[in-house]
PDB file as gemmi writes it, atoms N, CA and C in Angstrom:
CRYST1    1.000    1.000    1.000  90.00  90.00  90.00 P 1                      
ATOM      1  N   MET A   1     104.667 161.716  95.116  1.00  0.00           N  
ATOM      2  CA  MET A   1     105.693 160.791  94.684  1.00  0.00           C  
ATOM      3  C   MET A   1     105.468 159.488  95.431  1.00  0.00           C  
ATOM      4  N   GLY A   2     105.491 158.357  94.722  1.00  0.00           N  
ATOM      5  CA  GLY A   2     105.288 157.064  95.337  1.00  0.00           C  
ATOM      6  C   GLY A   2     106.405 156.718  96.301  1.00  0.00           C  
ATOM      7  N   ASP A   3     106.099 155.818  97.248  1.00  0.00           N  
ATOM      8  CA  ASP A   3     107.089 155.434  98.257  1.00  0.00           C  
ATOM      9  C   ASP A   3     108.351 154.870  97.634  1.00  0.00           C  
ATOM     10  N   ALA A   4     108.186 153.961  96.659  1.00  0.00           N  
ATOM     11  CA  ALA A   4     109.359 153.347  96.024  1.00  0.00           C  
ATOM     12  C   ALA A   4     110.165 154.396  95.273  1.00  0.00           C  
ATOM     13  N   LYS A   5     109.462 155.310  94.602  1.00  0.00           N  
ATOM     14  CA  LYS A   5     110.147 156.351  93.849  1.00  0.00           C  
ATOM     15  C   LYS A   5     110.949 157.249  94.788  1.00  0.00           C  
ATOM     16  N   ALA A   6     110.344 157.636  95.891  1.00  0.00           N  
ATOM     17  CA  ALA A   6     111.030 158.494  96.853  1.00  0.00           C  
ATOM     18  C   ALA A   6     112.259 157.791  97.412  1.00  0.00           C  
ATOM     19  N   GLN A   7     112.125 156.493  97.696  1.00  0.00           N  
ATOM     20  CA  GLN A   7     113.252 155.735  98.238  1.00  0.00           C  
ATOM     21  C   GLN A   7     114.390 155.662  97.235  1.00  0.00           C  
ATOM     22  N   CYS A   8     114.081 155.343  95.979  1.00  0.00           N  
ATOM     23  CA  CYS A   8     115.126 155.238  94.960  1.00  0.00           C  
ATOM     24  C   CYS A   8     115.797 156.580  94.721  1.00  0.00           C  
ATOM     25  N   VAL A   9     115.013 157.649  94.635  1.00  0.00           N  
ATOM     26  CA  VAL A   9     115.573 158.975  94.397  1.00  0.00           C  
ATOM     27  C   VAL A   9     116.468 159.376  95.564  1.00  0.00           C  
ATOM     28  N   THR A  10     116.027 159.129  96.791  1.00  0.00           N  
ATOM     29  CA  THR A  10     116.821 159.468  97.966  1.00  0.00           C  
ATOM     30  C   THR A  10     118.127 158.689  97.971  1.00  0.00           C  
ATOM     31  N   GLU A  11     118.055 157.387  97.692  1.00  0.00           N  
ATOM     32  CA  GLU A  11     119.256 156.573  97.711  1.00  0.00           C  
ATOM     33  C   GLU A  11     120.219 156.976  96.608  1.00  0.00           C  
ATOM     34  N   LEU A  12     119.707 157.279  95.433  1.00  0.00           N  
ATOM     35  CA  LEU A  12     120.582 157.662  94.335  1.00  0.00           C  
ATOM     36  C   LEU A  12     121.200 159.035  94.560  1.00  0.00           C  
ATOM     37  N   SER A  13     120.418 159.969  95.106  1.00  0.00           N  
ATOM     38  CA  SER A  13     120.950 161.317  95.297  1.00  0.00           C  
ATOM     39  C   SER A  13     121.926 161.372  96.473  1.00  0.00           C  
ATOM     40  N   ALA A  14     121.829 160.422  97.390  1.00  0.00           N  
ATOM     41  CA  ALA A  14     122.732 160.402  98.539  1.00  0.00           C  
ATOM     42  C   ALA A  14     124.101 159.854  98.174  1.00  0.00           C  
ATOM     43  N   ALA A  15     124.178 159.130  97.084  1.00  0.00           N  
ATOM     44  CA  ALA A  15     125.446 158.501  96.697  1.00  0.00           C  
ATOM     45  C   ALA A  15     126.328 159.510  95.980  1.00  0.00           C  
ATOM     46  N   GLY A  16     127.563 159.488  96.343  1.00  0.00           N  
ATOM     47  CA  GLY A  16     128.558 160.315  95.674  1.00  0.00           C  
ATOM     48  C   GLY A  16     129.639 159.413  95.128  1.00  0.00           C  
ATOM     49  N   PRO A  17     130.638 159.976  94.501  1.00  0.00           N  
ATOM     50  CA  PRO A  17     131.736 159.154  93.989  1.00  0.00           C  
ATOM     51  C   PRO A  17     132.377 158.353  95.115  1.00  0.00           C  
ATOM     52  N   GLY A  18     132.501 157.070  94.914  1.00  0.00           N  
ATOM     53  CA  GLY A  18     133.113 156.207  95.903  1.00  0.00           C  
ATOM     54  C   GLY A  18     132.198 155.785  97.032  1.00  0.00           C  
ATOM     55  N   ASP A  19     130.927 156.217  97.005  1.00  0.00           N  
ATOM     56  CA  ASP A  19     129.986 155.888  98.073  1.00  0.00           C  
ATOM     57  C   ASP A  19     129.131 154.664  97.772  1.00  0.00           C  
ATOM     58  N   ALA A  20     129.373 153.976  96.680  1.00  0.00           N  
ATOM     59  CA  ALA A  20     128.497 152.888  96.251  1.00  0.00           C  
ATOM     60  C   ALA A  20     128.338 151.822  97.329  1.00  0.00           C  
ATOM     61  N   ALA A  21     129.374 151.537  98.094  1.00  0.00           N  
ATOM     62  CA  ALA A  21     129.295 150.502  99.115  1.00  0.00           C  
ATOM     63  C   ALA A  21     128.421 150.927 100.292  1.00  0.00           C  
ATOM     64  N   GLU A  22     128.243 152.215 100.490  1.00  0.00           N  
ATOM     65  CA  GLU A  22     127.485 152.715 101.631  1.00  0.00           C  
ATOM     66  C   GLU A  22     125.997 152.855 101.347  1.00  0.00           C  
ATOM     67  N   VAL A  23     125.592 152.860 100.101  1.00  0.00           N  
ATOM     68  CA  VAL A  23     124.194 153.056  99.735  1.00  0.00           C  
ATOM     69  C   VAL A  23     123.559 151.698  99.473  1.00  0.00           C  
ATOM     70  N   PRO A  24     122.499 151.359 100.209  1.00  0.00           N  
ATOM     71  CA  PRO A  24     121.854 150.072  99.965  1.00  0.00           C  
ATOM     72  C   PRO A  24     121.193 150.056  98.589  1.00  0.00           C  
ATOM     73  N   ILE A  25     121.298 148.939  97.927  1.00  0.00           N  
ATOM     74  CA  ILE A  25     120.691 148.791  96.606  1.00  0.00           C  
ATOM     75  C   ILE A  25     119.239 148.386  96.796  1.00  0.00           C  
ATOM     76  N   PRO A  26     118.304 149.106  96.171  1.00  0.00           N  
ATOM     77  CA  PRO A  26     116.891 148.739  96.316  1.00  0.00           C  
ATOM     78  C   PRO A  26     116.660 147.314  95.813  1.00  0.00           C  
ATOM     79  N   SER A  27     115.717 146.637  96.434  1.00  0.00           N  
ATOM     80  CA  SER A  27     115.386 145.273  96.029  1.00  0.00           C  
ATOM     81  C   SER A  27     114.727 145.285  94.655  1.00  0.00           C  
ATOM     82  N   ARG A  28     114.654 144.118  94.055  1.00  0.00           N  
ATOM     83  CA  ARG A  28     114.001 143.984  92.753  1.00  0.00           C  
ATOM     84  C   ARG A  28     112.555 144.475  92.837  1.00  0.00           C  
ATOM     85  N   ALA A  29     111.855 144.086  93.903  1.00  0.00           N  
ATOM     86  CA  ALA A  29     110.465 144.508  94.073  1.00  0.00           C  
ATOM     87  C   ALA A  29     110.367 146.027  94.180  1.00  0.00           C  
ATOM     88  N   ASP A  30     111.311 146.656  94.883  1.00  0.00           N  
ATOM     89  CA  ASP A  30     111.304 148.123  94.997  1.00  0.00           C  
ATOM     90  C   ASP A  30     111.556 148.785  93.646  1.00  0.00           C  
ATOM     91  N   ARG A  31     112.485 148.218  92.865  1.00  0.00           N  
ATOM     92  CA  ARG A  31     112.763 148.794  91.543  1.00  0.00           C  
ATOM     93  C   ARG A  31     111.550 148.654  90.623  1.00  0.00           C  
ATOM     94  N   ILE A  32     110.893 147.508  90.673  1.00  0.00           N  
ATOM     95  CA  ILE A  32     109.715 147.302  89.829  1.00  0.00           C  
ATOM     96  C   ILE A  32     108.572 148.190  90.312  1.00  0.00           C  
ATOM     97  N   ASP A  33     108.437 148.358  91.622  1.00  0.00           N  
ATOM     98  CA  ASP A  33     107.418 149.245  92.176  1.00  0.00           C  
ATOM     99  C   ASP A  33     107.642 150.674  91.696  1.00  0.00           C  
ATOM    100  N   TYR A  34     108.899 151.086  91.633  1.00  0.00           N  
ATOM    101  CA  TYR A  34     109.263 152.405  91.117  1.00  0.00           C  
ATOM    102  C   TYR A  34     108.845 152.538  89.650  1.00  0.00           C  
ATOM    103  N   MET A  35     109.112 151.490  88.869  1.00  0.00           N  
ATOM    104  CA  MET A  35     108.689 151.510  87.465  1.00  0.00           C  
ATOM    105  C   MET A  35     107.170 151.629  87.353  1.00  0.00           C  
ATOM    106  N   ALA A  36     106.447 150.919  88.220  1.00  0.00           N  
ATOM    107  CA  ALA A  36     104.981 150.999  88.208  1.00  0.00           C  
ATOM    108  C   ALA A  36     104.518 152.424  88.471  1.00  0.00           C  
ATOM    109  N   ASP A  37     105.177 153.109  89.408  1.00  0.00           N  
ATOM    110  CA  ASP A  37     104.826 154.507  89.691  1.00  0.00           C  
ATOM    111  C   ASP A  37     105.100 155.409  88.489  1.00  0.00           C  
ATOM    112  N   LEU A  38     106.237 155.202  87.826  1.00  0.00           N  
ATOM    113  CA  LEU A  38     106.559 155.993  86.630  1.00  0.00           C  
ATOM    114  C   LEU A  38     105.546 155.747  85.518  1.00  0.00           C  
ATOM    115  N   ILE A  39     105.208 154.475  85.314  1.00  0.00           N  
ATOM    116  CA  ILE A  39     104.227 154.121  84.279  1.00  0.00           C  
ATOM    117  C   ILE A  39     102.893 154.786  84.586  1.00  0.00           C  
ATOM    118  N   ASP A  40     102.515 154.826  85.867  1.00  0.00           N  
ATOM    119  CA  ASP A  40     101.241 155.442  86.237  1.00  0.00           C  
ATOM    120  C   ASP A  40     101.255 156.941  85.938  1.00  0.00           C  
ATOM    121  N   GLU A  41     102.388 157.592  86.162  1.00  0.00           N  
ATOM    122  CA  GLU A  41     102.493 159.017  85.816  1.00  0.00           C  
ATOM    123  C   GLU A  41     102.315 159.211  84.310  1.00  0.00           C  
ATOM    124  N   LEU A  42     102.934 158.346  83.518  1.00  0.00           N  
ATOM    125  CA  LEU A  42     102.775 158.424  82.059  1.00  0.00           C  
ATOM    126  C   LEU A  42     101.323 158.172  81.654  1.00  0.00           C  
ATOM    127  N   ARG A  43     100.675 157.241  82.341  1.00  0.00           N  
ATOM    128  CA  ARG A  43      99.265 156.959  82.045  1.00  0.00           C  
ATOM    129  C   ARG A  43      98.410 158.196  82.288  1.00  0.00           C  
ATOM    130  N   HIS A  44      98.659 158.872  83.404  1.00  0.00           N  
ATOM    131  CA  HIS A  44      97.905 160.107  83.694  1.00  0.00           C  
ATOM    132  C   HIS A  44      98.140 161.160  82.602  1.00  0.00           C  
ATOM    133  N   MET A  45      99.372 161.281  82.149  1.00  0.00           N  
ATOM    134  CA  MET A  45      99.684 162.241  81.085  1.00  0.00           C  
ATOM    135  C   MET A  45      98.948 161.874  79.805  1.00  0.00           C  
ATOM    136  N   ALA A  46      98.940 160.601  79.457  1.00  0.00           N  
ATOM    137  CA  ALA A  46      98.253 160.149  78.247  1.00  0.00           C  
ATOM    138  C   ALA A  46      96.754 160.421  78.344  1.00  0.00           C  
ATOM    139  N   GLU A  47      96.163 160.148  79.511  1.00  0.00           N  
ATOM    140  CA  GLU A  47      94.734 160.429  79.700  1.00  0.00           C  
ATOM    141  C   GLU A  47      94.453 161.918  79.532  1.00  0.00           C  
ATOM    142  N   HIS A  48      95.307 162.741  80.113  1.00  0.00           N  
ATOM    143  CA  HIS A  48      95.130 164.194  80.032  1.00  0.00           C  
ATOM    144  C   HIS A  48      95.153 164.683  78.576  1.00  0.00           C  
ATOM    145  N   GLU A  49      95.969 164.035  77.762  1.00  0.00           N  
ATOM    146  CA  GLU A  49      96.085 164.413  76.350  1.00  0.00           C  
ATOM    147  C   GLU A  49      95.042 163.722  75.469  1.00  0.00           C  
ATOM    148  N   GLY A  50      94.188 162.907  76.069  1.00  0.00           N  
ATOM    149  CA  GLY A  50      93.142 162.232  75.305  1.00  0.00           C  
ATOM    150  C   GLY A  50      93.641 161.034  74.517  1.00  0.00           C  
ATOM    151  N   LEU A  51      94.776 160.485  74.887  1.00  0.00           N  
ATOM    152  CA  LEU A  51      95.360 159.337  74.203  1.00  0.00           C  
ATOM    153  C   LEU A  51      94.842 158.057  74.865  1.00  0.00           C  
ATOM    154  N   VAL A  52      93.620 157.701  74.529  1.00  0.00           N  
ATOM    155  CA  VAL A  52      92.904 156.619  75.201  1.00  0.00           C  
ATOM    156  C   VAL A  52      93.613 155.281  75.055  1.00  0.00           C  
ATOM    157  N   THR A  53      94.032 154.940  73.846  1.00  0.00           N  
ATOM    158  CA  THR A  53      94.690 153.650  73.626  1.00  0.00           C  
ATOM    159  C   THR A  53      96.008 153.582  74.381  1.00  0.00           C  
ATOM    160  N   LEU A  54      96.803 154.638  74.307  1.00  0.00           N  
ATOM    161  CA  LEU A  54      98.074 154.663  75.020  1.00  0.00           C  
ATOM    162  C   LEU A  54      97.847 154.556  76.530  1.00  0.00           C  
ATOM    163  N   ALA A  55      96.865 155.270  77.041  1.00  0.00           N  
ATOM    164  CA  ALA A  55      96.556 155.212  78.470  1.00  0.00           C  
ATOM    165  C   ALA A  55      96.166 153.794  78.881  1.00  0.00           C  
ATOM    166  N   SER A  56      95.430 153.113  78.025  1.00  0.00           N  
ATOM    167  CA  SER A  56      95.024 151.731  78.317  1.00  0.00           C  
ATOM    168  C   SER A  56      96.219 150.784  78.337  1.00  0.00           C  
ATOM    169  N   VAL A  57      97.116 150.946  77.379  1.00  0.00           N  
ATOM    170  CA  VAL A  57      98.316 150.109  77.331  1.00  0.00           C  
ATOM    171  C   VAL A  57      99.176 150.363  78.567  1.00  0.00           C  
ATOM    172  N   LEU A  58      99.316 151.614  78.953  1.00  0.00           N  
ATOM    173  CA  LEU A  58     100.105 151.949  80.140  1.00  0.00           C  
ATOM    174  C   LEU A  58      99.452 151.413  81.416  1.00  0.00           C  
ATOM    175  N   ALA A  59      98.116 151.424  81.476  1.00  0.00           N  
ATOM    176  CA  ALA A  59      97.423 150.852  82.634  1.00  0.00           C  
ATOM    177  C   ALA A  59      97.713 149.357  82.730  1.00  0.00           C  
ATOM    178  N   LEU A  60      97.723 148.692  81.600  1.00  0.00           N  
ATOM    179  CA  LEU A  60      98.046 147.265  81.578  1.00  0.00           C  
ATOM    180  C   LEU A  60      99.491 147.034  82.022  1.00  0.00           C  
ATOM    181  N   ALA A  61     100.402 147.871  81.543  1.00  0.00           N  
ATOM    182  CA  ALA A  61     101.814 147.754  81.927  1.00  0.00           C  
ATOM    183  C   ALA A  61     101.989 147.992  83.422  1.00  0.00           C  
ATOM    184  N   ARG A  62     101.263 148.953  83.972  1.00  0.00           N  
ATOM    185  CA  ARG A  62     101.339 149.226  85.405  1.00  0.00           C  
ATOM    186  C   ARG A  62     100.844 148.027  86.210  1.00  0.00           C  
ATOM    187  N   THR A  63      99.747 147.433  85.775  1.00  0.00           N  
ATOM    188  CA  THR A  63      99.211 146.256  86.458  1.00  0.00           C  
ATOM    189  C   THR A  63     100.214 145.114  86.438  1.00  0.00           C  
ATOM    190  N   GLU A  64     100.843 144.898  85.292  1.00  0.00           N  
ATOM    191  CA  GLU A  64     101.853 143.842  85.180  1.00  0.00           C  
ATOM    192  C   GLU A  64     103.025 144.120  86.124  1.00  0.00           C  
ATOM    193  N   ALA A  65     103.490 145.345  86.168  1.00  0.00           N  
ATOM    194  CA  ALA A  65     104.611 145.692  87.055  1.00  0.00           C  
ATOM    195  C   ALA A  65     104.222 145.475  88.515  1.00  0.00           C  
ATOM    196  N   GLU A  66     103.024 145.874  88.885  1.00  0.00           N  
ATOM    197  CA  GLU A  66     102.571 145.683  90.259  1.00  0.00           C  
ATOM    198  C   GLU A  66     102.508 144.205  90.614  1.00  0.00           C  
ATOM    199  N   GLN A  67     102.030 143.387  89.698  1.00  0.00           N  
ATOM    200  CA  GLN A  67     101.960 141.943  89.954  1.00  0.00           C  
ATOM    201  C   GLN A  67     103.374 141.365  90.086  1.00  0.00           C  
ATOM    202  N   GLN A  68     104.281 141.808  89.250  1.00  0.00           N  
ATOM    203  CA  GLN A  68     105.655 141.327  89.322  1.00  0.00           C  
ATOM    204  C   GLN A  68     106.348 141.780  90.604  1.00  0.00           C  
ATOM    205  N   ALA A  69     105.972 142.932  91.110  1.00  0.00           N  
ATOM    206  CA  ALA A  69     106.566 143.446  92.355  1.00  0.00           C  
ATOM    207  C   ALA A  69     105.935 142.800  93.586  1.00  0.00           C  
ATOM    208  N   GLY A  70     104.846 142.071  93.369  1.00  0.00           N  
ATOM    209  CA  GLY A  70     104.193 141.390  94.483  1.00  0.00           C  
ATOM    210  C   GLY A  70     103.203 142.244  95.229  1.00  0.00           C  
ATOM    211  N   ARG A  71     102.672 143.231  94.553  1.00  0.00           N  
ATOM    212  CA  ARG A  71     101.642 144.063  95.189  1.00  0.00           C  
ATOM    213  C   ARG A  71     100.454 144.132  94.258  1.00  0.00           C  
ATOM    214  N   ASP A  72      99.331 144.387  94.810  1.00  0.00           N  
ATOM    215  CA  ASP A  72      98.115 144.511  94.008  1.00  0.00           C  
ATOM    216  C   ASP A  72      97.236 145.552  94.674  1.00  0.00           C  
ATOM    217  N   ARG A  73      97.567 146.820  94.427  1.00  0.00           N  
ATOM    218  CA  ARG A  73      96.841 147.888  95.085  1.00  0.00           C  
ATOM    219  C   ARG A  73      95.896 148.566  94.102  1.00  0.00           C  
ATOM    220  N   PRO A  74      94.747 148.960  94.549  1.00  0.00           N  
ATOM    221  CA  PRO A  74      93.826 149.695  93.664  1.00  0.00           C  
ATOM    222  C   PRO A  74      94.332 151.095  93.413  1.00  0.00           C  
ATOM    223  N   ARG A  75      94.011 151.649  92.266  1.00  0.00           N  
ATOM    224  CA  ARG A  75      94.391 153.028  91.927  1.00  0.00           C  
ATOM    225  C   ARG A  75      93.138 153.839  91.787  1.00  0.00           C  
TER     226      ARG A  75                                                      
END                                                                             
């Protein structure tokens, strides 16, 4: 699980009714980083199923999300 994904899941699962003020809201970059991780998981699934075009589109979407989040890491 990616760092951003783990952080978002932990923060969301820690919140209960009325706890919204106590849980820090992830930054925009963290939320976009989380989306990039999700997109990458979908890309792996598409590759596994032989969906070459879909995998390529998802790779492009992941790259765009990473650039928007301010990171540029190799996969």
